[in-house]
Every structure is written in C-alpha cells, then in structure tokens.
C-alpha positions as CSV (number, residue, x, y, z in Angstrom):
1,M,70.1,74.4,93.9
2,L,71.8,76.5,96.6
3,R,75.1,77.5,95.0
4,T,78.2,77.4,97.0
5,I,81.6,78.9,96.5
6,V,84.8,77.5,98.0
7,L,87.8,79.7,97.5
8,L,91.0,77.6,97.9
9,G,93.6,79.6,99.8
10,L,91.1,82.0,101.3
11,A,89.4,81.7,104.7
12,S,86.3,82.8,103.0
13,S,83.1,83.8,104.8
14,A,81.2,82.0,102.0
15,A,81.7,79.0,104.3
16,I,78.3,79.9,105.7
17,A,77.0,78.1,102.6
18,A,79.8,75.7,102.0
19,P,79.5,72.0,102.6
20,A,81.1,70.4,105.6
21,R,84.3,68.6,104.9
22,A,84.6,65.2,106.6
23,Q,87.9,64.3,108.3
24,P,89.3,60.8,107.5
25,T,89.5,58.4,110.5
26,A,90.9,55.0,111.0
27,D,87.3,53.7,110.6
28,T,86.9,55.3,107.2
29,P,87.2,52.6,104.5
30,A,88.9,54.9,102.1
31,A,91.5,55.8,104.7
32,A,92.7,52.2,104.7
33,S,93.4,51.9,101.0
34,I,93.6,54.7,98.4
35,N,93.9,54.1,94.7
36,G,95.8,57.3,93.9
37,R,96.0,56.5,90.2
38,A,92.2,56.2,90.0
39,V,91.7,59.5,91.8
40,V,94.1,61.3,89.5
41,A,92.6,59.7,86.4
42,D,89.2,61.0,87.4
43,V,90.6,64.5,88.1
44,R,92.3,64.6,84.7
45,R,89.0,63.5,83.0
46,I,87.0,66.2,84.8
47,L,89.5,69.0,84.0
48,A,89.8,68.0,80.4
49,A,86.1,68.3,79.9
50,N,85.3,71.3,82.1
51,Y,88.1,73.7,82.9
52,V,87.2,77.2,81.9
53,L,90.3,78.0,79.8
54,P,90.8,75.3,77.1
55,D,94.4,76.2,76.6
56,M,95.2,75.6,80.3
57,R,93.7,72.1,80.2
58,P,96.8,70.3,78.7
59,K,99.1,72.2,81.2
60,L,97.1,71.0,84.2
61,D,97.0,67.5,82.7
62,A,100.8,67.5,82.3
63,A,101.4,68.5,85.9
64,L,99.2,65.6,87.1
65,A,100.8,63.2,84.7
66,K,104.3,64.2,86.0
67,G,103.2,63.7,89.6
68,L,101.7,60.3,88.7
69,A,104.8,59.2,87.0
70,S,107.1,60.2,89.9
71,G,105.0,58.3,92.4
72,R,104.1,61.5,94.2
73,Y,100.5,60.4,94.6
74,D,101.3,57.0,96.2
75,V,100.2,57.9,99.7
76,S,97.8,56.3,102.2
77,D,96.4,59.5,103.8
78,P,93.3,60.9,101.9
79,A,94.0,64.4,103.1
80,E,97.6,64.2,102.0
81,L,96.7,63.0,98.5
82,A,94.3,66.0,98.2
83,T,97.0,68.4,99.4
84,R,99.6,67.1,96.8
85,I,97.1,67.3,93.9
86,N,96.1,70.8,95.0
87,T,99.7,71.9,95.2
88,D,100.4,70.7,91.7
89,L,97.3,72.3,90.2
90,A,98.0,75.6,91.9
91,S,101.5,75.7,90.6
92,V,100.0,75.8,87.1
93,A,96.7,77.6,87.3
94,H,96.9,79.9,90.4
95,D,93.1,79.6,90.5
96,K,91.4,80.2,93.8
97,H,88.4,78.2,92.8
98,L,90.4,75.1,91.7
99,G,91.0,72.4,94.3
100,M,89.8,69.2,95.9
101,H,89.0,67.8,99.3
102,Y,88.1,64.5,100.8
103,D,84.5,64.2,101.8
104,P,82.8,60.8,101.0
105,R,79.4,62.0,102.0
106,E,79.4,65.0,99.7
107,Q,81.0,63.0,96.9
108,A,78.1,60.5,97.2
109,G,75.5,63.2,97.0
110,L,77.1,64.7,93.9
111,A,77.5,61.3,92.3
112,A,73.7,60.7,92.8
113,R,72.8,63.6,90.5
114,P,71.1,62.6,87.2
115,A,73.5,62.0,84.4
116,G,74.4,65.2,82.7
117,A,73.0,67.4,85.5
118,G,75.4,70.1,86.6
119,A,75.3,72.0,89.9
120,D,73.4,74.8,88.3
121,D,70.7,72.6,86.8
122,A,68.8,71.5,89.8
123,P,66.2,73.7,91.6
124,P,66.8,74.4,95.3
125,S,66.0,71.4,97.5
126,A,64.1,71.7,100.8
127,D,67.4,71.3,102.6
128,D,68.9,74.1,100.4
129,I,66.0,76.4,101.3
130,R,66.2,75.6,105.0
131,E,70.0,76.2,105.0
132,A,69.6,79.6,103.3
133,A,66.9,80.6,105.7
134,R,69.2,79.8,108.7
135,F,71.5,82.6,107.4
136,N,68.7,84.9,106.3
137,H,69.8,84.4,102.7
138,G,73.1,86.1,103.5
139,I,71.5,89.3,105.0
140,T,73.0,89.4,108.4
141,E,72.4,93.0,109.5
142,L,70.2,95.9,108.7
143,K,70.4,99.2,110.5
144,V,69.8,103.0,110.3
145,L,72.9,105.1,110.7
146,P,73.0,108.8,111.5
147,G,71.8,111.0,108.6
148,N,69.3,108.2,107.6
149,I,72.0,106.2,106.0
150,R,70.7,102.7,105.6
151,Y,73.2,99.9,106.1
152,M,73.1,96.2,105.0
153,N,75.7,93.6,106.0
154,Y,75.5,91.0,103.2
155,Q,77.7,88.0,103.8
156,G,76.8,85.6,100.9
157,F,75.2,85.8,97.5
158,I,72.9,82.9,98.4
159,W,70.2,82.0,96.0
160,A,67.4,79.6,97.0
161,G,64.7,80.7,94.6
162,P,61.6,82.7,95.6
163,K,62.5,82.6,99.3
164,T,65.7,84.4,98.7
165,A,63.9,86.9,96.4
166,E,61.5,87.6,99.2
167,A,64.3,88.1,101.7
168,L,66.0,90.5,99.4
169,D,62.8,92.3,98.6
170,N,62.3,93.0,102.3
171,A,65.9,94.3,102.6
172,M,65.5,96.5,99.6
173,R,62.4,98.1,101.0
174,F,64.4,98.9,104.1
175,L,67.3,100.4,102.1
176,R,65.0,102.3,99.7
177,D,63.7,104.5,102.6
178,G,67.2,105.7,103.3
179,D,68.8,108.9,102.0
180,A,72.0,106.9,101.2
181,I,72.9,103.2,101.2
182,I,75.9,101.3,102.4
183,I,76.2,97.6,101.4
184,D,79.0,95.8,103.3
185,L,80.7,93.0,101.4
186,R,83.8,92.8,103.5
187,Q,83.1,89.3,104.6
188,N,81.2,88.2,101.5
189,G,83.0,85.3,99.7
190,G,80.6,85.0,96.8
191,G,77.7,82.8,95.7
192,S,75.2,82.8,92.9
193,P,75.0,85.0,89.8
194,E,71.2,85.1,90.2
195,A,71.6,86.8,93.6
196,V,74.0,89.3,92.0
197,Q,71.5,89.9,89.2
198,Y,68.6,90.4,91.6
199,L,70.5,92.8,93.9
200,V,72.2,95.0,91.3
201,S,68.9,95.3,89.3
202,H,67.6,97.6,92.1
203,F,70.2,100.1,91.1
204,L,70.0,99.9,87.3
205,D,67.4,100.6,84.7
206,P,65.5,97.5,83.5
207,N,66.8,95.2,80.8
208,R,70.3,96.5,80.8
209,K,73.0,94.0,79.9
210,I,75.3,93.4,82.9
211,V,77.4,90.3,82.4
212,T,78.2,87.4,80.0
213,F,79.4,84.0,81.3
214,Y,81.7,82.0,79.0
215,M,81.1,78.4,80.2
216,R,83.7,75.7,79.5
217,G,85.1,78.0,76.8
218,D,81.8,78.5,74.9
219,P,79.9,81.8,75.0
220,A,76.7,81.8,77.0
221,S,73.6,84.0,77.0
222,P,74.3,87.3,78.7
223,L,72.4,88.3,81.9
224,S,70.6,91.7,82.1
225,S,69.0,93.7,84.9
226,L,65.5,92.4,85.7
227,A,62.5,94.0,84.1
228,S,60.4,94.2,87.2
229,L,61.1,94.2,91.0
230,P,58.6,94.0,93.8
231,A,60.5,96.5,95.9
232,G,61.1,99.0,93.1
233,R,64.4,100.6,92.1
234,M,66.9,103.0,93.7
235,V,68.6,104.3,90.6
236,G,70.7,107.3,91.4
237,K,70.5,107.0,95.2
238,P,73.9,107.5,96.9
239,L,75.5,104.0,97.2
240,Y,78.6,102.9,99.0
241,V,80.0,99.3,98.8
242,L,82.5,98.2,101.4
243,T,85.2,95.7,100.3
244,S,88.2,93.8,101.6
245,G,90.6,91.2,100.4
246,M,88.0,88.6,101.4
247,T,85.4,90.1,99.0
248,A,85.4,87.4,96.3
249,S,83.7,85.8,93.3
250,A,80.0,86.8,93.0
251,A,80.7,89.6,95.5
252,E,83.3,90.9,93.2
253,E,80.9,90.7,90.3
254,F,78.5,93.0,92.2
255,T,81.3,95.3,93.1
256,G,82.4,95.4,89.4
257,H,78.9,96.4,88.3
258,V,78.8,99.3,90.9
259,D,82.2,100.4,89.8
260,G,81.8,99.9,86.0
261,F,78.3,101.5,85.7
262,K,79.3,104.3,88.2
263,L,76.5,103.4,90.5
264,G,78.3,104.4,93.6
265,E,81.7,104.4,95.5
266,I,83.8,101.3,96.4
267,I,85.4,101.9,99.7
268,G,88.0,99.6,101.4
269,E,90.5,97.2,99.9
270,T,91.1,95.6,96.5
271,T,89.0,92.5,96.2
272,A,90.3,88.9,96.1
273,G,90.5,88.4,92.3
274,A,88.5,85.2,92.2
275,G,86.7,85.9,88.9
276,Y,85.9,82.4,87.7
277,R,82.6,80.6,88.2
278,N,83.0,77.2,89.8
279,E,81.2,73.9,90.0
280,F,81.7,70.8,92.2
281,F,82.3,67.3,90.8
282,P,82.5,63.9,92.5
283,V,85.9,62.2,92.2
284,A,86.6,58.5,92.6
285,G,87.6,57.5,96.2
286,G,85.4,59.9,98.1
287,Y,86.8,63.2,96.9
288,V,85.1,66.3,95.6
289,I,86.8,68.8,93.3
290,S,85.9,72.4,92.7
291,V,86.6,73.4,89.1
292,S,86.4,76.8,87.4
293,V,83.9,76.2,84.6
294,G,83.0,79.8,83.6
295,R,84.5,83.2,83.1
296,A,82.4,86.3,83.7
297,V,82.9,89.4,81.5
298,L,81.3,92.6,82.8
299,A,79.3,94.5,80.2
300,S,80.3,97.8,81.7
301,T,84.1,97.3,81.2
302,G,84.4,94.3,78.8
303,K,86.8,92.7,81.4
304,D,86.8,90.1,84.1
305,W,88.6,90.4,87.5
306,E,90.4,87.1,87.8
307,G,93.8,87.5,89.5
308,V,93.4,91.3,89.8
309,G,90.3,92.0,91.7
310,I,88.3,95.2,91.8
311,A,90.2,98.3,93.1
312,P,88.3,100.6,95.5
313,S,87.6,104.2,94.5
314,A,88.6,105.2,98.1
315,K,91.3,103.0,99.4
316,V,91.4,102.4,103.2
317,E,92.1,99.5,105.6
318,Q,89.0,97.4,105.6
319,G,88.4,98.0,109.4
320,K,88.0,101.7,108.7
321,A,85.8,101.4,105.5
322,L,82.5,101.9,107.3
323,D,83.5,105.1,109.0
324,L,84.9,106.5,105.7
325,A,81.8,105.5,103.8
326,Q,79.6,107.3,106.4
327,A,81.8,110.4,106.2
328,H,81.5,110.4,102.4
329,A,77.7,109.9,102.5
330,L,77.2,112.6,105.2
331,R,79.1,115.2,103.1
332,R,77.2,114.3,100.0
333,L,73.8,114.6,101.8
334,A,74.9,117.9,103.3
335,Q,75.3,119.4,99.8
336,S,71.5,119.5,99.3
337,A,70.4,119.7,102.9
338,P,68.8,122.8,104.6
339,A,71.2,125.0,106.5
340,D,70.5,123.6,110.0
341,E,70.7,120.0,108.8
342,K,73.7,120.7,106.7
343,S,75.7,121.8,109.7
344,R,74.8,118.6,111.7
345,L,75.7,116.4,108.8
346,E,79.1,118.1,108.2
347,T,79.8,118.0,112.0
348,R,79.2,114.2,112.1
349,A,81.4,113.8,109.1
350,A,84.2,115.8,110.8
351,V,84.1,113.6,113.8
352,L,84.3,110.5,111.7
353,D,87.3,112.1,109.9
354,A,88.9,112.6,113.3
355,Q,88.5,108.9,114.1
356,L,90.0,107.9,110.8
357,N,92.9,110.3,111.1
358,P,93.5,111.1,114.8
359,V,94.2,114.7,115.6
360,A,97.2,115.5,117.8
361,T,96.4,117.1,121.1
362,A,98.5,120.0,122.5
363,L,99.2,118.0,125.7
364,P,99.5,114.3,126.5
365,L,96.0,112.8,127.0
366,A,96.6,112.1,130.7
367,T,97.0,115.8,131.3
368,Y,93.3,116.4,130.5
369,A,92.2,113.8,133.0
370,G,90.7,115.3,136.2
371,V,87.6,116.5,137.9
372,Y,85.7,119.6,136.7
373,G,82.8,120.4,139.0
374,E,80.2,117.7,138.5
375,R,82.0,116.2,135.5
376,S,85.1,114.1,135.3
377,V,87.5,113.2,132.5
378,T,89.2,109.8,132.8
379,L,92.0,108.2,130.7
380,D,90.9,104.7,129.6
381,G,93.7,103.1,127.7
382,N,94.5,105.5,124.9
383,R,91.1,107.3,125.0
384,L,89.6,109.9,127.2
385,T,86.0,109.5,128.6
386,W,83.6,112.2,129.8
387,Q,81.1,111.5,132.6
388,R,78.7,113.6,134.7
389,T,78.3,112.3,138.3
390,G,76.0,109.3,138.2
391,G,75.7,109.4,134.4
392,P,77.1,107.2,131.6
393,K,80.6,107.5,130.1
394,S,81.1,108.9,126.6
395,T,84.3,108.4,124.6
396,M,85.9,111.7,123.6
397,I,87.4,112.2,120.2
398,A,90.1,114.9,119.6
399,I,89.1,117.4,116.9
400,G,91.6,120.1,117.7
401,P,94.7,120.7,119.9
402,N,92.5,121.2,123.1
403,E,89.0,120.4,121.7
404,F,87.0,117.1,121.7
405,S,83.7,115.8,120.6
406,F,81.7,112.6,120.9
407,N,80.8,110.0,118.3
408,E,77.3,109.6,120.0
409,D,76.8,113.4,120.0
410,P,79.1,115.0,117.5
411,T,77.4,118.4,117.7
412,S,78.6,118.9,121.3
413,R,82.1,120.2,122.1
414,I,84.5,119.9,125.0
415,R,87.0,122.8,125.1
416,F,89.8,122.9,127.7
417,T,91.6,126.0,129.0
418,V,95.3,125.4,129.1
419,A,98.0,127.5,130.9
420,G,101.5,126.3,130.0
421,N,101.5,122.5,130.5
422,A,98.5,122.5,132.8
423,V,94.7,122.2,132.2
424,T,92.8,124.7,134.4
425,A,89.2,124.6,133.2
426,V,86.7,123.1,130.7
427,Q,83.8,124.3,128.7
428,L,81.0,122.1,127.4
429,V,79.3,123.5,124.3
430,R,76.1,121.6,123.6
431,G,74.6,121.2,120.1
432,D,71.9,123.8,120.9
433,G,74.5,126.4,121.7
434,S,74.2,126.3,125.5
435,K,77.4,126.3,127.5
436,V,78.6,124.9,130.8
437,D,81.9,126.2,132.3
438,A,83.8,124.5,135.1
439,E,87.1,125.0,136.9
440,R,89.3,122.1,137.5
441,T,89.0,121.0,141.1
442,R,91.5,118.1,141.0
C-alpha cells in the first residue's frame, strides 16, 4: 500500500500523503459518548504487542494505567481524549512517530484489513496509486541550474509500486545528464523504505547492504541496493542533499546513506531525529494510533538516528542551503573544467558566496542610486537594481567595496568611481571584456 508517515509534534510536509483527520461534531455518534476505558485498553494492547522497544512497553503501559486510575481519561470530547493520551505517551517515549488521533472513517478502513495484515502487507490500491500520481510520487520540481547542475525537489518518499518506480526512473534520467546533482529534502517528512532503497541504489554499486530493520524487537532481513535499474547508476557523480529540521524518517534514512557511504555532501540543518518506522492501527471508539514498530540501523555506520538526526557536513540555515550547495558544486566542477569554463564557474560561485555572506560596501547603498547616462541605479528596499532605459531591472549583488555583479549574469561587473563620500561615475564590464563608462548625471 501507499505508506504514510505522521510525525507527531512536527508540521511535516509528509502530510501530502497523510490521511485526512476528521473533526468531531455534535452529529458524530462517538462525540456523544466516549468509553475512555475501552479506548485506553485497546491502546495498551496495541503497544504491548507492537512497540519497537520491548523494554519501553511496560513504561508506556504504566503511564496509561496511572492516567486511567486517576480518571484523567474520563472526558466527553474525542479530541481531548486523544490529546491527553498523547501527552502521557510523549512524557515516556519522546517518540515523534507515536500518537493517536480521532478519525472514524480512517479507523474503519484500517479495521477492515484482513486479520493479521499489517500496513506493509497490502499492495497499493487504485486509490493509493491515484493519490501518489497527484503528487507525482513526491517529485515536485526538476530543473537545470547554471553549470549543468541538475536539481530535484523531492517532498515525500512515496511508494506505490511500478508507477512510482517509473516516475523515479524518469527523474533519474534527468539527473543523470547533469554534471552535479542536488536533491532537496528540506520539506520531506518521510515515507517508504522501498522508495529510499530505489533512490539510493542509483548512487551505489549493486547488491550492497544498506539497512536492517528490527521490527517489533526482532531482527528482519536487511535491504541492499538493487541489482538492476532502468535509468542506470550515477556512482561517483557530485551529489548534494539539502536538509532541514523538517527532514524526517525515510528522508533521514536516505540522508544517512549519503553521509555514511560518503556519496555526497549534506548541506543545511540537522534532520528531525525521527528514526523509527511506524504503522497505523485502528483503536476502539473511532481512533487511529501511529506506533513505532521498527528501528532502522544503517549498514554504513551501524547506528540509527532516533532522537539525534543526521548532522550536515556543511551547516547553514535551511533557506540558504541551495545557494551553498550550488557554490560547492560549481567550485568542484571548476577543478576539472577548461580554463574559460573554470573562470565562469568560479565567478558564479563567488556571487553565490556574496549572497550568503553579504559584502560591506564603502558607502551606504542609497549613495550609489542615481542616473548614469542611459542607465539608472535604484534602491529597492535593501537592494540596488540596475536598468538600462526601457530594459528590465537586474538585482545588484555587492562583491567588493564599490563593485557589484548580478545573479543572472555573474560574469558582468559594475564598478563605481568614488570621490570622498560621493559617487561620480560607473563602469560596466561585460563578461566578454567589453566596457561601458558613464558619468553620473543626477
């Protein structure tokens, strides 16, 4: 089936695949009368049989027993009951995959599964496949960046069988033709181990052990990189993975493989630390509980990432991660590029550096604003813009005390002539070496 991840306590982007949560109303039968004891009894039964850490099960049970004995769960609001149970579970386990919510429709669907069938046992349904296709199986953006860096924004490790494999194959063919690759997981809240296995296999040799899941306390068969891939492999190609505190679960597994096997650089923030594998269970009274049932251990490190996350190799605020990754990729590509291309790549990297770490100008920005022949410089907020009469505006980026460039055309330079505290002239130096000089006219 289409696996979903709900990270309690995180506003996870994995909600693209998460089930809708019904809100109780006065017309909802369960809202009129809640048997809190029956709900708690069912939760205790599920945790005792399934929670990933056997030694944690009695502690969770004790917390629920205490709440039950105190009358804490004697409430009439379904949402409030879920909140109180979640609070008590979180006080013991601190597990971002553990928690319940009220949704009679989802509960009924889960309860209708064949006896003994877990969430991972059923093949994807037609609805699963349609839902995955609506989000293009998590692949939300593909584009070519300067320097033939190929970028993929991947917002969910969705797995809906062959259709997902086909979507990933097409994306991998696009990435394969790049000189470097950036995979953006900053909004990826997780998903399926099969999707992780499929994606990471493109960057590893075949049949290499990658992870072992310990399900319900018992060891499971390890997963390895796939033996064959329709789109081929990209082993050794420069790879950059963007992360944030929202990068979670299966997205962290992929990040851990890239870090542990030294497949590329991790750029951004430490990931969420949601290392357990979860499953959804129906609970009496119209509730659904997400329970951690498996623990993933990376073959490359022998560790999991629960509670600690995966640290980046280059730490930066997540909003700046793409610029930093591009700068790193451009400099790496420049190392083996011909002389003329080397200069262009390094120049682009320098402009990105200036955006990440703004250069102080010799004078206040407003001082440079003015008219210089056919060209004008305008202060827009905290940025200067450059415009030739009748032409488009280009944002200027300071790269020196009196020198600027453009993100769109980093090989061009704007150099101001300064006398004391006044700007008297400007020189435009184009990427081909030609120059335009102009006196300031106002």
